[in-house]
C-alpha positions as CSV (number, residue, x, y, z in Angstrom):
1,M,58.5,45.6,-27.3
2,E,55.9,45.6,-24.6
3,L,54.3,42.4,-23.5
4,V,51.0,43.0,-21.7
5,R,51.8,41.5,-18.3
6,A,49.3,39.2,-16.6
7,D,49.6,41.2,-13.4
8,A,48.8,44.6,-15.0
9,E,46.1,46.6,-13.3
10,P,44.0,49.4,-14.8
11,G,45.7,52.7,-14.4
12,A,49.1,51.2,-13.5
13,G,52.0,53.1,-15.1
14,G,49.7,55.5,-17.0
15,T,46.1,56.0,-18.1
16,A,43.8,53.0,-18.4
17,G,41.5,54.6,-20.8
18,P,40.7,58.3,-20.3
19,H,41.0,60.1,-23.6
20,P,44.1,62.4,-23.1
21,A,43.4,64.6,-26.1
22,D,40.5,66.7,-25.0
23,G,41.2,67.1,-21.2
24,S,37.6,66.3,-20.4
25,G,38.4,63.1,-18.4
26,R,36.1,61.0,-20.5
27,R,37.0,57.6,-21.8
28,G,37.8,57.0,-25.4
29,R,35.4,56.0,-28.2
30,L,36.3,52.5,-29.3
31,L,35.0,50.7,-32.5
32,I,35.6,47.0,-32.7
33,V,35.4,45.5,-36.2
34,A,34.8,41.7,-35.9
35,H,33.0,39.7,-38.5
36,C,32.5,37.0,-35.9
37,F,30.8,38.2,-32.7
38,P,28.1,36.9,-30.3
39,P,25.6,35.4,-30.5
40,S,28.1,33.3,-32.6
41,E,29.5,30.5,-30.4
42,L,32.7,30.2,-32.5
43,V,35.9,30.6,-30.5
44,G,36.9,33.5,-32.7
45,A,34.0,35.6,-31.3
46,R,35.3,35.5,-27.8
47,R,38.3,37.8,-27.9
48,P,36.4,40.8,-29.5
49,A,33.4,40.2,-27.2
50,A,35.7,40.2,-24.2
51,L,37.4,43.4,-25.4
52,A,34.0,45.1,-25.8
53,R,32.8,43.9,-22.4
54,F,36.0,45.0,-20.5
55,A,36.3,48.3,-22.4
56,R,32.7,49.2,-21.6
57,A,33.2,48.2,-17.9
58,A,36.2,50.6,-17.8
59,G,34.1,53.4,-19.1
60,W,34.9,53.4,-22.8
61,D,32.2,54.3,-25.3
62,V,32.0,51.1,-27.4
63,R,30.5,50.2,-30.7
64,V,30.9,46.9,-32.6
65,L,30.6,46.4,-36.3
66,T,30.0,42.7,-37.2
67,G,28.7,40.4,-39.9
68,T,27.0,38.1,-37.4
69,P,23.2,38.4,-37.3
70,A,21.3,39.0,-34.1
71,D,19.7,36.1,-32.3
72,P,17.5,36.9,-29.3
73,A,17.9,33.2,-28.2
74,G,21.7,33.4,-28.4
75,P,24.1,33.8,-25.5
76,D,24.1,37.0,-23.6
77,D,27.4,39.0,-24.0
78,D,26.3,41.9,-21.8
79,L,26.5,44.4,-24.7
80,P,23.3,46.2,-25.5
81,E,22.1,45.5,-29.0
82,E,21.9,49.2,-29.8
83,L,25.7,49.3,-29.5
84,V,26.2,46.6,-32.2
85,V,26.0,47.5,-35.9
86,R,25.2,44.3,-37.8
87,A,25.9,44.5,-41.6
88,A,24.9,41.7,-43.9
89,P,27.0,41.0,-47.0
90,V,25.9,42.7,-50.2
91,F,25.2,39.3,-51.7
92,R,25.8,35.6,-51.1
93,W,28.4,33.7,-53.0
94,P,26.6,31.2,-55.2
95,G,28.5,28.2,-53.9
96,V,31.9,29.6,-55.0
97,G,34.7,28.1,-52.9
98,G,32.4,25.4,-51.4
99,P,33.2,21.8,-51.1
100,A,33.5,19.6,-54.1
101,P,30.3,17.7,-54.9
102,A,30.1,14.0,-53.9
103,G,31.7,11.7,-56.4
104,A,33.6,14.5,-58.1
105,G,36.7,12.4,-58.3
106,T,35.0,9.6,-60.2
107,T,35.1,9.1,-64.0
108,P,31.5,8.5,-65.1
109,T,30.7,7.1,-68.6
110,G,27.7,7.0,-70.9
111,P,24.7,9.2,-70.1
112,T,26.5,10.8,-67.1
113,R,29.4,12.2,-69.2
114,F,27.7,15.6,-69.6
115,A,27.0,15.7,-65.8
116,A,30.7,15.0,-65.2
117,A,31.8,17.8,-67.5
118,R,29.4,20.1,-65.7
119,A,30.8,19.1,-62.3
120,T,34.3,19.7,-63.6
121,A,33.3,23.2,-64.8
122,R,31.8,23.9,-61.4
123,R,35.0,22.8,-59.7
124,V,37.0,25.1,-62.0
125,A,34.6,28.0,-61.3
126,R,34.9,27.5,-57.6
127,G,38.7,27.5,-57.8
128,V,38.7,30.7,-59.9
129,G,36.1,32.3,-57.6
130,R,38.2,31.5,-54.6
131,E,41.4,32.8,-56.0
132,V,40.1,35.8,-57.9
133,L,36.9,37.0,-56.2
134,M,37.4,36.1,-52.6
135,V,40.0,38.7,-51.7
136,P,41.1,38.8,-49.0
137,D,38.8,35.9,-48.0
138,S,35.3,34.4,-48.4
139,D,33.8,37.3,-46.4
140,A,35.0,39.9,-48.9
141,N,31.4,40.6,-49.9
142,W,30.8,42.0,-46.4
143,I,33.3,44.8,-46.9
144,P,31.2,47.4,-48.8
145,S,28.1,46.9,-46.8
146,A,30.0,47.1,-43.5
147,V,31.6,50.4,-44.5
148,R,28.4,51.9,-45.7
149,R,26.3,50.7,-42.8
150,F,28.7,52.1,-40.2
151,L,29.2,55.5,-41.9
152,R,25.4,55.9,-41.8
153,T,25.5,55.9,-38.0
154,G,27.4,59.2,-37.9
155,W,29.4,57.9,-34.9
156,R,33.1,58.7,-34.9
157,P,35.6,56.5,-33.0
158,D,38.8,57.6,-31.4
159,V,40.4,54.2,-32.2
160,I,39.4,51.2,-34.2
161,V,40.3,47.6,-33.5
162,A,39.9,45.0,-36.2
163,S,40.1,41.3,-35.1
164,G,41.0,38.7,-37.7
165,P,40.6,36.2,-39.2
166,P,38.7,36.8,-41.3
167,F,40.9,39.5,-42.6
168,S,38.2,41.3,-44.6
169,G,37.7,43.1,-41.3
170,F,41.2,44.7,-41.7
171,V,40.1,46.2,-45.0
172,V,36.9,47.5,-43.3
173,A,38.9,49.0,-40.4
174,A,41.5,50.6,-42.7
175,T,38.8,52.1,-44.9
176,L,36.9,53.5,-42.0
177,G,40.1,54.8,-40.4
178,R,40.9,56.7,-43.5
179,K,37.4,58.1,-44.0
180,L,36.9,59.1,-40.3
181,R,40.5,60.1,-39.6
182,A,40.8,57.6,-36.8
183,P,43.8,55.3,-36.0
184,W,43.2,51.6,-36.3
185,V,44.8,48.5,-34.6
186,A,45.2,45.1,-36.3
187,D,44.4,42.4,-33.9
188,Y,45.7,39.0,-35.1
189,R,44.2,36.0,-33.4
190,D,46.1,34.0,-36.1
191,L,48.6,35.2,-38.7
192,W,47.5,35.8,-42.3
193,T,49.8,35.4,-45.2
194,V,52.8,34.4,-43.1
195,G,50.9,32.0,-40.9
196,N,50.8,28.2,-40.7
197,E,47.1,28.0,-41.7
198,Y,47.3,30.2,-44.8
199,W,46.0,27.5,-47.2
200,V,42.3,28.0,-47.6
201,H,43.1,30.8,-50.1
202,G,46.4,31.5,-51.8
203,Q,46.7,28.2,-53.6
204,T,48.3,29.9,-56.6
205,A,51.5,32.0,-56.6
206,P,49.8,35.2,-58.0
207,R,47.1,35.0,-55.3
208,R,49.8,34.6,-52.6
209,R,51.7,37.6,-53.9
210,A,48.5,39.7,-54.1
211,D,47.5,38.8,-50.5
212,H,50.9,39.5,-49.1
213,W,51.0,42.9,-50.9
214,L,47.5,43.7,-49.5
215,E,48.5,42.7,-46.0
216,H,51.7,44.9,-46.2
217,R,49.7,47.8,-47.6
218,L,47.0,47.5,-44.9
219,L,49.6,47.4,-42.1
220,R,51.2,50.6,-43.4
221,S,48.1,52.4,-42.3
222,A,47.8,50.6,-38.9
223,A,48.8,52.4,-35.8
224,L,50.1,49.1,-34.4
225,A,49.4,45.4,-34.4
226,V,48.5,43.1,-31.5
227,T,48.7,39.3,-31.4
228,I,48.5,36.4,-29.0
229,S,52.1,35.3,-28.6
230,E,55.7,36.6,-28.8
231,P,56.7,34.2,-31.7
232,L,53.8,35.6,-33.8
233,A,54.7,39.1,-32.8
234,R,58.3,38.6,-33.9
235,T,57.1,37.4,-37.3
236,L,54.9,40.4,-37.8
237,R,57.7,42.8,-36.8
238,S,60.4,41.2,-39.0
239,T,58.1,40.7,-42.0
240,F,56.1,44.0,-42.1
241,G,58.1,46.3,-39.8
242,V,54.9,47.0,-37.8
243,E,55.0,47.9,-34.1
244,T,53.5,44.7,-32.5
245,H,52.5,44.0,-28.9
246,V,51.4,40.8,-27.3
247,V,48.0,40.4,-25.5
248,M,47.3,36.7,-24.8
249,N,43.9,35.2,-24.8
250,G,42.8,33.9,-21.5
251,I,40.3,31.9,-19.4
252,D,36.8,33.3,-19.5
253,R,35.5,33.6,-16.0
254,R,32.0,33.4,-17.4
255,P,32.0,30.4,-19.8
256,S,29.0,29.9,-22.1
257,G,28.5,26.4,-20.7
258,P,28.0,24.9,-17.3
259,P,30.7,25.1,-14.6
260,A,33.2,22.3,-14.8
261,R,33.0,19.7,-11.9
262,A,36.6,18.9,-12.0
263,A,36.7,16.9,-8.8
264,E,34.3,14.2,-10.0
265,P,34.5,13.9,-13.8
266,A,33.0,10.4,-14.0
267,A,29.7,11.6,-12.5
268,T,29.3,14.0,-15.5
269,R,29.5,11.4,-18.3
270,G,25.8,10.9,-18.6
271,A,25.2,14.6,-18.6
272,A,27.7,14.9,-21.5
273,G,25.8,12.2,-23.5
274,L,28.7,9.8,-23.3
275,D,28.1,6.1,-23.0
276,V,31.5,5.3,-21.5
277,P,32.1,3.1,-18.4
278,E,33.1,5.1,-15.4
279,S,36.1,2.8,-14.9
280,A,37.6,3.8,-18.3
281,L,40.2,6.4,-18.6
282,L,38.3,9.0,-20.7
283,L,40.4,11.1,-23.1
284,A,38.6,14.0,-24.9
285,H,39.4,16.4,-27.7
286,T,37.0,19.1,-28.6
287,G,37.4,21.3,-31.6
288,V,38.4,21.2,-35.3
289,L,41.0,18.7,-36.7
290,Y,43.2,19.4,-39.7
291,P,44.7,16.7,-41.8
292,G,48.5,16.4,-41.2
293,R,48.5,19.2,-38.7
294,R,45.9,18.6,-36.0
295,D,45.6,14.9,-36.6
296,P,44.6,12.2,-34.1
297,G,46.9,9.6,-35.9
298,P,49.7,9.5,-33.2
299,L,47.1,9.2,-30.4
300,L,45.3,6.4,-32.2
301,D,48.7,4.6,-32.8
302,A,49.4,4.9,-29.1
303,L,46.1,3.3,-28.2
304,A,46.9,0.4,-30.5
305,L,50.2,-0.1,-28.6
306,L,48.4,-0.5,-25.3
307,G,47.4,-4.1,-26.2
308,D,45.0,-5.5,-23.5
309,D,45.4,-2.3,-21.5
310,A,43.5,-0.5,-24.2
311,R,40.2,-1.9,-22.8
312,N,40.6,0.6,-20.0
313,V,40.9,3.7,-22.2
314,H,38.3,5.5,-24.3
315,L,38.8,8.5,-26.6
316,V,36.1,11.1,-27.6
317,L,36.6,13.3,-30.6
318,A,34.0,16.1,-30.6
319,G,34.1,18.8,-33.3
320,V,33.2,19.8,-36.8
321,D,32.7,16.7,-39.0
322,N,35.2,17.5,-41.7
323,G,36.1,13.9,-42.2
324,V,39.5,14.0,-40.5
325,A,38.4,12.2,-37.3
326,R,36.2,9.7,-39.2
327,D,38.9,8.8,-41.7
328,A,41.6,8.5,-39.0
329,V,39.5,6.2,-36.9
330,A,38.6,4.1,-39.9
331,R,42.3,3.6,-40.8
332,S,43.1,2.6,-37.2
333,T,42.7,-0.7,-35.4
334,V,41.1,0.8,-32.3
335,A,37.8,2.1,-33.7
336,D,35.9,0.4,-30.8
337,L,37.8,2.6,-28.4
338,V,36.8,5.9,-30.0
339,T,33.6,7.9,-30.1
340,T,33.2,10.6,-32.7
341,T,30.3,13.0,-32.0
342,G,30.7,15.5,-34.9
343,Q,30.0,19.1,-34.0
344,V,28.3,19.6,-30.7
345,P,26.6,22.7,-29.0
346,V,29.0,24.7,-26.9
347,E,27.2,23.6,-23.7
348,R,27.8,19.9,-24.5
349,S,31.4,20.7,-25.4
350,W,31.9,22.1,-21.9
351,R,30.2,19.0,-20.4
352,I,32.5,16.7,-22.3
353,Q,35.5,18.6,-21.0
354,A,34.2,18.3,-17.5
355,A,33.6,14.6,-17.9
356,A,37.1,13.8,-19.2
357,D,40.0,12.4,-17.1
358,V,42.5,13.9,-19.5
359,L,42.0,16.5,-22.2
360,V,43.8,16.1,-25.5
361,L,45.3,19.1,-27.4
362,L,46.4,18.1,-30.9
363,M,49.1,20.5,-32.3
364,W,51.3,20.4,-35.4
365,D,54.5,18.5,-34.7
366,D,56.6,21.2,-36.4
367,P,58.7,24.2,-35.1
368,M,56.6,26.5,-37.2
369,D,53.8,25.9,-34.8
370,A,55.8,27.4,-31.9
371,G,53.7,30.6,-31.7
372,T,50.2,29.0,-32.2
373,V,48.1,29.2,-29.0
374,P,44.6,27.7,-29.7
375,G,41.8,29.3,-27.7
376,K,40.9,25.7,-26.7
377,L,43.9,25.7,-24.4
378,F,42.2,28.1,-22.1
379,D,38.9,26.2,-22.2
380,Y,40.9,23.1,-21.1
381,L,42.6,25.0,-18.3
382,R,39.3,26.2,-17.0
383,A,38.1,22.6,-16.9
384,R,41.1,21.8,-14.7
385,R,41.8,18.4,-16.2
386,P,45.3,17.3,-17.0
387,I,46.2,18.2,-20.6
388,L,47.9,15.8,-23.1
389,V,49.6,18.0,-25.7
390,V,50.4,15.9,-28.8
391,G,52.8,17.9,-31.0
392,H,56.2,19.7,-31.1
393,P,58.0,19.7,-27.7
394,D,58.8,23.4,-28.0
395,G,56.7,26.5,-28.2
396,V,54.3,28.7,-26.3
397,V,51.7,26.0,-25.5
398,A,54.3,23.4,-24.5
399,D,56.1,25.9,-22.2
400,L,52.9,27.0,-20.6
401,V,51.6,23.5,-19.9
402,R,55.0,22.3,-18.5
403,S,55.6,25.5,-16.4
404,R,52.2,25.2,-14.9
405,N,52.4,21.5,-14.3
406,A,49.1,21.3,-16.3
407,G,50.0,18.1,-18.2
408,V,52.5,16.6,-20.5
409,V,53.8,17.4,-24.0
410,L,54.5,14.3,-26.1
411,S,54.8,13.5,-29.8
412,G,55.7,9.8,-30.4
413,A,53.2,7.0,-30.1
414,P,55.3,4.9,-27.7
415,E,55.8,7.7,-25.2
416,I,52.1,8.6,-25.4
417,A,51.2,4.9,-24.8
418,E,53.4,4.8,-21.7
419,Q,51.7,8.0,-20.3
420,L,48.3,6.5,-20.9
421,R,49.3,3.4,-19.1
422,A,50.4,5.5,-16.1
423,W,47.2,7.5,-16.0
424,S,45.1,4.4,-16.4
425,A,46.9,2.7,-13.5
426,Q,46.5,5.8,-11.4
427,K,42.8,5.8,-12.0
428,R,42.4,2.1,-11.1
429,R,44.5,2.7,-8.0
430,D,43.1,6.0,-6.8
431,G,39.7,6.2,-8.4
432,G,40.6,9.0,-10.7
433,V,43.2,11.4,-12.1
434,P,43.5,14.4,-9.8
435,A,42.2,17.7,-11.0
436,L,44.6,20.6,-11.6
437,P,44.9,22.9,-8.5
438,E,43.1,26.2,-8.8
439,S,46.5,28.0,-8.5
440,T,47.4,26.6,-12.0
441,L,45.0,29.2,-13.4
442,D,46.5,32.2,-11.6
443,G,47.2,35.1,-14.0
444,L,45.7,33.3,-17.0
445,Y,42.2,34.8,-16.9
446,R,41.0,37.0,-19.7
447,D,40.7,40.1,-17.5
448,D,44.4,39.7,-16.5
449,Q,45.2,40.6,-20.1
450,M,42.5,43.1,-21.0
451,A,43.7,45.9,-18.6
452,G,46.9,46.1,-20.6
453,Y,45.1,46.0,-23.9
454,L,43.0,49.1,-22.9
455,R,46.2,51.0,-22.0
456,L,47.6,50.3,-25.4
457,L,44.4,51.5,-27.0
458,S,44.4,54.7,-24.9
459,G,47.9,55.4,-26.1
460,V,46.8,54.9,-29.7
461,A,43.8,57.2,-29.3
462,S,46.1,59.9,-28.0
463,R,48.3,59.9,-31.1
464,P,47.7,62.9,-33.4
465,G,46.5,62.2,-37.0
466,V,46.3,59.0,-38.9
467,V,49.3,56.7,-39.3
468,T,50.4,56.4,-43.0
469,R,54.0,55.1,-42.7
470,P,55.3,51.7,-41.7
471,R,57.0,51.6,-38.3
472,T,59.5,49.2,-36.8
473,G,59.0,47.8,-33.3
474,A,60.9,49.1,-30.4
């Protein structure tokens, strides 16, 4: 099975995009289905945006179908708005699947008993709505409007790429592919029913079986699948028998925030809004935390083991305030050494990364996480700060960090504490922790991957007819 090589060049070993079917020499027509797309600042919007940008630069005729509304003040992704079809959902879910109301776990008495019964009924309705109505996910209500909205354009693609999650986009792509007689490609940024993070939905056995059946049925009509790492590709091949290729994510040469000043991180702490002494070893984690999987517990335990040396270390946790960071810090004995910012704008996230001495990447300490490659890894590499990976010692991320001398991979609190002592002593002795050399980033940029992706799509566009049978990987 082909791995898109980092050193691939457009046109190497075949066509880089010209449509081979009509002999006109023109490039193919590419439709990208991505519910999340700029101006959204979510990490999930970057991969489809990069594909659109590189395909257009290579001469492809590109359209994007998305559920993200336009925002004139949002970041510029170099794609003219007339090439983007933005479809709103047919209706908004009335709170179905949302968080439980505050105090839902209490047992009220007296006059509040009716309110408690009503709250219980709401919780049940949310659970039923999530399991029965939100198929395949909470963006299912976008599917009919997306299909109708795009069909009205009258534009016919040569190939469709659907990027998920959310996997409602796969349903949209398969439907459009069938109606327009165009092949479609399933682009997995994360796995779906066989992935580690399949827990938002699928909490009942019937729902899990239904989702797995739906995924299998959708992939029967896909020309091929693409994902971000070889372990994930092996899972898709062995489970669904679908031809699967690997196209890694990469470092964006044009980040949405300010350039990192890797050589002088302490000087950027004020600009990042951090009240941390310049003498302190600053650790920073940016992004979402998940209980039991991406959990700061081992790192906080390591800080507690430092004893008096802990005064020279400070940790910043910047990301969506889902309670994980707040609760973990409250349970620890080192709350005074931690700053939690909650969700921050993307520009401030970049500034925090630039200000840090060491960037923390929290992974799940389990072999099942071997194929997971968070997009945050490439943000961290761009900042050129050493990376402390807390999680399982084996896997794609661990191998990349070690092979590039980009940091360390640790899991136990004692070994993390020893590494923090070494970095802290190095900072006191040398005035800082050295930045990663620029050569660490060689071959890991987004455009190093996109040339190969376009060759894959050119091959799909040249296939006659629409795929209707499952296929095993080569």
